[in-house]
BADREN-689281 format. One line per 3 residues: number of its first residue (from 1); their letters; for each residue x, y, z of N, C-alpha, C. Coordinates in nm, 4 decimals. Example, Ala and Ser with C-alpha at 12.3 -4.5 7.8 and 13.67 -1.06 7.14 Angstrom:
// residues 2
1) AS) 1.3190:-0.5690:0.7800:1.2300:-0.4500:0.7800:1.3200:-0.3300:0.7800 ~ 1.2850:-0.2250:0.7080:1.3670:-0.1060:0.7140:1.2900:0.0030:0.7870 .
This chain:
// residues 83
1) MPD) 0.9647:-4.2719:-0.2614:0.9121:-4.2007:-0.3748:0.9027:-4.0532:-0.3397 ~ 0.9793:-3.9691:-0.4047:0.9826:-3.8284:-0.3666:0.8564:-3.7511:-0.4067 ~ 0.7854:-3.7985:-0.5087:0.6646:-3.7277:-0.5511:0.5504:-3.7573:-0.4552 .
4) TRF) 0.4822:-3.6527:-0.4137:0.3651:-3.6728:-0.3296:0.2440:-3.6958:-0.4187 ~ 0.1376:-3.7323:-0.3569:0.0134:-3.7584:-0.4302:-0.0314:-3.6351:-0.5080 ~ -0.0237:-3.5192:-0.4451:-0.0742:-3.3978:-0.5078:0.0160:-3.3499:-0.6214 .
7) SLI) 0.1462:-3.3704:-0.6090:0.2332:-3.3314:-0.7199:0.2105:-3.4241:-0.8392 ~ 0.1831:-3.5522:-0.8129:0.1518:-3.6442:-0.9219:0.0210:-3.6049:-0.9904 ~ -0.0782:-3.5680:-0.9120:-0.2054:-3.5240:-0.9695:-0.1843:-3.3983:-1.0531 .
10) GKI) -0.1010:-3.3073:-1.0045:-0.0721:-3.1855:-1.0792:-0.0065:-3.2153:-1.2131 ~ 0.0875:-3.3079:-1.2132:0.1544:-3.3450:-1.3385:0.0562:-3.4083:-1.4366 ~ -0.0329:-3.4913:-1.3841:-0.1332:-3.5551:-1.4689:-0.2249:-3.4502:-1.5306 .
13) VVL) -0.2638:-3.3509:-1.4506:-0.3524:-3.2460:-1.5019:-0.2830:-3.1675:-1.6129 ~ -0.1567:-3.1336:-1.5936:-0.0831:-3.0574:-1.6952:-0.0752:-3.1367:-1.8252 ~ -0.0424:-3.2649:-1.8164:-0.0341:-3.3471:-1.9363:-0.1705:-3.3652:-2.0025 .
16) TVK) -0.2748:-3.3750:-1.9216:-0.4100:-3.3912:-1.9742:-0.4539:-3.2678:-2.0516 ~ -0.4225:-3.1501:-1.9997:-0.4612:-3.0263:-2.0668:-0.3889:-3.0132:-2.2004 ~ -0.2664:-3.0579:-2.2075:-0.1872:-3.0451:-2.3302:-0.2180:-3.1546:-2.4326 .
19) APD) -0.2810:-3.2636:-2.3918:-0.3029:-3.3783:-2.4801:-0.4104:-3.3485:-2.5841 ~ -0.3972:-3.4063:-2.7049:-0.5016:-3.3901:-2.8067:-0.6256:-3.4739:-2.7729 ~ -0.7367:-3.4423:-2.8402:-0.8645:-3.5070:-2.8104:-0.8626:-3.6578:-2.8332 .
22) SIL) -0.7950:-3.7035:-2.9347:-0.7950:-3.8475:-2.9642:-0.7322:-3.9269:-2.8499 ~ -0.6256:-3.8749:-2.7933:-0.5606:-3.9429:-2.6805:-0.6498:-3.9389:-2.5570 ~ -0.7171:-3.8267:-2.5358:-0.8066:-3.8154:-2.4201:-0.9217:-3.9147:-2.4288 .
25) RAI) -0.9764:-3.9345:-2.5488:-1.0851:-4.0320:-2.5645:-1.0369:-4.1731:-2.5315 ~ -0.9180:-4.2070:-2.5764:-0.8625:-4.3402:-2.5491:-0.8392:-4.3596:-2.3990 ~ -0.7879:-4.2568:-2.3344:-0.7633:-4.2652:-2.1898:-0.8951:-4.2805:-2.1145 .
28) LKE) -0.9976:-4.2071:-2.1576:-1.1284:-4.2149:-2.0926:-1.1854:-4.3561:-2.1010 ~ -1.1782:-4.4175:-2.2174:-1.2293:-4.5543:-2.2327:-1.1559:-4.6515:-2.1419 ~ -1.0242:-4.6392:-2.1352:-0.9464:-4.7310:-2.0515:-0.9757:-4.7117:-1.9036 .
31) MQQ) -0.9911:-4.5865:-1.8621:-1.0200:-4.5607:-1.7206:-1.1576:-4.6142:-1.6827 ~ -1.2558:-4.6006:-1.7728:-1.3887:-4.6531:-1.7444:-1.3844:-4.8052:-1.7287 ~ -1.3086:-4.8729:-1.8136:-1.2957:-5.0178:-1.8030:-1.2268:-5.0567:-1.6720 .
34) ALK) -1.1234:-4.9821:-1.6352:-1.0507:-5.0123:-1.5115:-1.1407:-4.9944:-1.3903 ~ -1.2251:-4.8921:-1.3912:-1.3154:-4.8699:-1.2784:-1.4206:-4.9797:-1.2698 ~ -1.4674:-5.0299:-1.3827:-1.5646:-5.1399:-1.3808:-1.5032:-5.2637:-1.3178 .
37) IKK) -1.3786:-5.2929:-1.3525:-1.3103:-5.4101:-1.2965:-1.2912:-5.3926:-1.1468 ~ -1.2525:-5.2718:-1.1055:-1.2279:-5.2455:-0.9644:-1.3566:-5.2597:-0.8838 ~ -1.4690:-5.2090:-0.9374:-1.5971:-5.2205:-0.8682:-1.6378:-5.3657:-0.8546 .
40) GSR) -1.6169:-5.4453:-0.9574:-1.6531:-5.5867:-0.9523:-1.5741:-5.6615:-0.8477 ~ -1.4456:-5.6318:-0.8352:-1.3644:-5.7028:-0.7373:-1.4026:-5.6613:-0.5959 ~ -1.4430:-5.5362:-0.5776:-1.4883:-5.4926:-0.4448:-1.6141:-5.5652:-0.4038 .
43) ARV) -1.7061:-5.5819:-0.4972:-1.8328:-5.6482:-0.4663:-1.8085:-5.7916:-0.4218 ~ -1.7148:-5.8592:-0.4868:-1.6864:-5.9970:-0.4484:-1.6278:-6.0045:-0.3083 ~ -1.5433:-5.9099:-0.2737:-1.4829:-5.9087:-0.1414:-1.5896:-5.8838:-0.0363 .
46) RTR) -1.6836:-5.7955:-0.0653:-1.7899:-5.7657:0.0306:-1.8762:-5.8876:0.0572 ~ -1.9051:-5.9664:-0.0444:-1.9905:-6.0824:-0.0218:-1.9207:-6.1830:0.0685 ~ -1.7917:-6.1940:0.0581:-1.7203:-6.2851:0.1477:-1.7278:-6.2366:0.2915 .
49) KST) -1.7114:-6.1072:0.3096:-1.7143:-6.0539:0.4446:-1.8541:-6.0607:0.5040 ~ -1.9564:-6.0498:0.4202:-2.0926:-6.0462:0.4713:-2.1299:-6.1768:0.5406 ~ -2.0670:-6.2855:0.5041:-2.1004:-6.4123:0.5679:-2.0441:-6.4200:0.7104 .
52) TRK) -1.9422:-6.3398:0.7402:-1.8825:-6.3468:0.8727:-1.9341:-6.2383:0.9666 ~ -2.0217:-6.1518:0.9178:-2.0723:-6.0439:1.0026:-2.1704:-6.0956:1.1060 ~ -2.1782:-6.0231:1.2147:-2.2740:-6.0569:1.3185:-2.4126:-6.0089:1.2761 .
55) PKA) -2.5170:-6.0774:1.3181:-2.6511:-6.0295:1.2843:-2.6801:-5.8986:1.3581 ~ -2.7613:-5.8137:1.2957:-2.7941:-5.6849:1.3566:-2.8814:-5.7066:1.4791 ~ -2.8619:-5.6186:1.5766:-2.9431:-5.6266:1.6969:-3.0855:-5.5835:1.6632 .
58) RRK) -3.1817:-5.6526:1.7165:-3.3214:-5.6200:1.6886:-3.3720:-5.5182:1.7897 ~ -3.4681:-5.4403:1.7457:-3.5282:-5.3424:1.8356:-3.6164:-5.4103:1.9384 ~ -3.6248:-5.3474:2.0527:-3.7188:-5.3980:2.1518:-3.8593:-5.3588:2.1093 .
61) KAT) -3.9568:-5.4374:2.1491:-4.0948:-5.4054:2.1167:-4.1382:-5.2838:2.1975 ~ -4.2240:-5.2028:2.1359:-4.2732:-5.0837:2.2043:-4.3666:-5.1240:2.3184 ~ -4.3610:-5.0466:2.4245:-4.4492:-5.0735:2.5385:-4.5909:-5.0284:2.5024 .
64) PAQ) -4.6900:-5.0789:2.5746:-4.8279:-5.0355:2.5469:-4.8451:-4.8835:2.5599 ~ -4.7733:-4.8206:2.6539:-4.7833:-4.6755:2.6700:-4.7276:-4.6040:2.5465 ~ -4.6187:-4.6549:2.4908:-4.5619:-4.5947:2.3700:-4.6567:-4.6091:2.2517 .
67) LRA) -4.7179:-4.7250:2.2400:-4.8123:-4.7468:2.1314:-4.9319:-4.6525:2.1422 ~ -4.9835:-4.6334:2.2645:-5.0947:-4.5393:2.2846:-5.0541:-4.3980:2.2484 ~ -4.9308:-4.3592:2.2887:-4.8826:-4.2247:2.2586:-4.8685:-4.2042:2.1076 .
70) RKQ) -4.8222:-4.3050:2.0378:-4.8101:-4.2951:1.8916:-4.9473:-4.2784:1.8267 ~ -5.0415:-4.3567:1.8741:-5.1761:-4.3509:1.8183:-5.2387:-4.2138:1.8430 ~ -5.2189:-4.1623:1.9649:-5.2735:-4.0311:1.9991:-5.2080:-3.9217:1.9137 .
73) FAM) -5.0778:-3.9315:1.8943:-5.0073:-3.8333:1.8123:-5.0571:-3.8391:1.6683 ~ -5.0786:-3.9607:1.6159:-5.1275:-3.9750:1.4791:-5.2643:-3.9111:1.4633 ~ -5.3489:-3.9252:1.5659:-5.4812:-3.8640:1.5599:-5.4712:-3.7116:1.5624 .
76) RVK) -5.3797:-3.6592:1.6437:-5.3622:-3.5130:1.6496:-5.3093:-3.4598:1.5174 ~ -5.2175:-3.5334:1.4554:-5.1636:-3.4916:1.3256:-5.2741:-3.4889:1.2221 ~ -5.3603:-3.5888:1.2248:-5.4704:-3.5955:1.1294:-5.5615:-3.4733:1.1428 .
79) RGD) -5.5822:-3.4263:1.2654:-5.6646:-3.3075:1.2877:-5.5893:-3.1784:1.2564 ~ -5.4575:-3.1852:1.2494:-5.3768:-3.0656:1.2243:-5.3314:-2.9992:1.3520 ~ -5.3370:-3.0698:1.4626:-5.3027:-3.0143:1.5940:-5.1802:-3.0899:1.6474 .
82) FR) -5.0690:-3.0784:1.5770:-4.9557:-3.1644:1.6122:-4.8416:-3.0918:1.6787 ~ -4.8654:-2.9853:1.7492:-4.7562:-2.9153:1.8194:-4.7219:-2.9790:1.9462 .
């Protein structure tokens, strides 16, 4: 195919600018319907893939020192001394 993506887009833009309003409205309705169909088919594909995904790795629990540091920081923030 000798036409590149950008030359095709350019041709579409030129034709769109020259087209009357009635044709543009019809094209808009059809494109909106096509996008709805495309979105629906993507969603179905994603649900199939989601069953084969690995479960997410869980975070390790915070150590007691980390928990104390968080609590101390929260208290400093409450006082307005959080630098």
